[in-house]
SENUFI-131580 format. One record per atom (N, C-alpha, C): residue in one letter; atom name; x, y, z. Coordinates in steps of 0.05 Angstrom, whole numbers, plus 5000, padded with zeros to 4 digits. Each point is the difference from the previous one (the first is absolute). Layout:
// SENUFI-131580
<pt 'A', 'CA', <X, Y, Z>>
...
END
This chain:
// SENUFI-131580
<pt 'N', 'N', <5017, 4976, 5000>>
<pt 'N', 'CA', <4983, 5024, 5000>>
<pt 'N', 'C', <5018, 5025, 5000>>
<pt 'R', 'N', <4996, 5017, 4980>>
<pt 'R', 'CA', <5017, 5023, 4997>>
<pt 'R', 'C', <4997, 5020, 5022>>
<pt 'L', 'N', <4976, 5004, 5010>>
<pt 'L', 'CA', <4995, 5019, 5022>>
<pt 'L', 'C', <5015, 4991, 5025>>
<pt 'K', 'N', <5000, 4974, 5005>>
<pt 'K', 'CA', <5014, 4990, 5024>>
<pt 'K', 'C', <5030, 5005, 4997>>
<pt 'Q', 'N', <5011, 4998, 4976>>
<pt 'Q', 'CA', <5028, 5005, 4996>>
<pt 'Q', 'C', <5006, 5029, 5007>>
<pt 'W', 'N', <4983, 5019, 4990>>
<pt 'W', 'CA', <5005, 5028, 5005>>
<pt 'W', 'C', <4997, 5006, 5030>>
<pt 'R', 'N', <4980, 4987, 5013>>
<pt 'R', 'CA', <4997, 5005, 5028>>
<pt 'R', 'C', <5024, 4991, 5016>>
<pt 'G', 'N', <5011, 4977, 4992>>
<pt 'G', 'CA', <5025, 4990, 5013>>
<pt 'G', 'C', <5023, 5019, 4996>>
<pt 'I', 'N', <5003, 5011, 4976>>
<pt 'I', 'CA', <5021, 5019, 4995>>
<pt 'I', 'C', <4996, 5025, 5017>>
<pt 'A', 'N', <4976, 5010, 5001>>
<pt 'A', 'CA', <4994, 5024, 5016>>
<pt 'A', 'C', <5007, 4996, 5029>>
<pt 'T', 'N', <4991, 4978, 5011>>
<pt 'T', 'CA', <5005, 4995, 5029>>
<pt 'T', 'C', <5029, 4995, 5005>>
<pt 'R', 'N', <5014, 4987, 4981>>
<pt 'R', 'CA', <5028, 4994, 5004>>
<pt 'R', 'C', <5017, 5025, 5001>>
<pt 'Y', 'N', <4995, 5019, 4982>>
<pt 'Y', 'CA', <5017, 5023, 4998>>
<pt 'Y', 'C', <4992, 5023, 5019>>
<pt 'D', 'N', <4974, 5003, 5005>>
<pt 'D', 'CA', <4992, 5022, 5017>>
<pt 'D', 'C', <4972, 4994, 5011>>
<pt 'K', 'N', <4998, 5000, 5026>>
<pt 'K', 'CA', <4975, 4991, 5012>>
<pt 'K', 'C', <4981, 5022, 5006>>
<pt 'T', 'N', <5004, 5023, 4989>>
<pt 'T', 'CA', <4981, 5022, 5004>>
<pt 'T', 'C', <4975, 4997, 4982>>
<pt 'A', 'N', <4978, 5011, 5010>>
<pt 'A', 'CA', <4975, 4998, 4985>>
<pt 'A', 'C', <5003, 5015, 4973>>
<pt 'Q', 'N', <5015, 5022, 5000>>
<pt 'Q', 'CA', <5003, 5016, 4976>>
<pt 'Q', 'C', <5013, 4983, 4978>>
<pt 'S', 'N', <5022, 4987, 5007>>
<pt 'S', 'CA', <5014, 4983, 4980>>
<pt 'S', 'C', <4982, 4977, 4991>>
<pt 'Y', 'N', <4985, 4989, 5018>>
<pt 'Y', 'CA', <4982, 4978, 4993>>
<pt 'Y', 'C', <4980, 5010, 4980>>
<pt 'Q', 'N', <4988, 5023, 5005>>
<pt 'Q', 'CA', <4980, 5011, 4982>>
<pt 'Q', 'C', <5012, 5006, 4973>>
<pt 'A', 'N', <5025, 5011, 5000>>
<pt 'A', 'CA', <5013, 5006, 4975>>
<pt 'A', 'C', <5005, 4975, 4984>>
<pt 'A', 'N', <5009, 4979, 5013>>
<pt 'A', 'CA', <5005, 4975, 4986>>
<pt 'A', 'C', <4975, 4988, 4989>>
<pt 'V', 'N', <4978, 5001, 5015>>
<pt 'V', 'CA', <4974, 4990, 4990>>
<pt 'V', 'C', <4991, 5016, 4976>>
<pt 'T', 'N', <5003, 5026, 5001>>
<pt 'T', 'CA', <4992, 5017, 4978>>
<pt 'T', 'C', <5017, 4994, 4975>>
<pt 'L', 'N', <5026, 4997, 5004>>
<pt 'L', 'CA', <5018, 4993, 4978>>
<pt 'L', 'C', <4993, 4973, 4988>>
<pt 'A', 'N', <4995, 4981, 5017>>
<pt 'A', 'CA', <4993, 4973, 4990>>
<pt 'A', 'C', <4974, 5001, 4984>>
<pt 'S', 'N', <4980, 5016, 5010>>
<pt 'S', 'CA', <4975, 5002, 4986>>
<pt 'S', 'C', <5003, 5013, 4973>>
<pt 'L', 'N', <5017, 5020, 4999>>
<pt 'L', 'CA', <5005, 5014, 4974>>
<pt 'L', 'C', <5013, 4980, 4980>>
<pt 'L', 'N', <5019, 4985, 5010>>
<pt 'L', 'CA', <5014, 4981, 4982>>
<pt 'L', 'C', <4981, 4978, 4991>>
<pt 'M', 'N', <4982, 4991, 5017>>
<pt 'M', 'CA', <4981, 4979, 4993>>
<pt 'M', 'C', <4979, 5011, 4979>>
<pt 'W', 'N', <4993, 5025, 5002>>
<pt 'W', 'CA', <4980, 5011, 4982>>
<pt 'W', 'C', <5013, 5011, 4974>>
<pt 'A', 'N', <5026, 5004, 5000>>
<pt 'A', 'CA', <5013, 5012, 4977>>
<pt 'A', 'C', <4998, 4981, 4976>>
END
């Protein structure tokens, strides 16, 4: 699951909510592109 990969990357590199939200947004954009 691609979203799980992105979530893992986000939590691994920075555990702040802002970074998590940014990673989710980026993942969503890439999936819709």
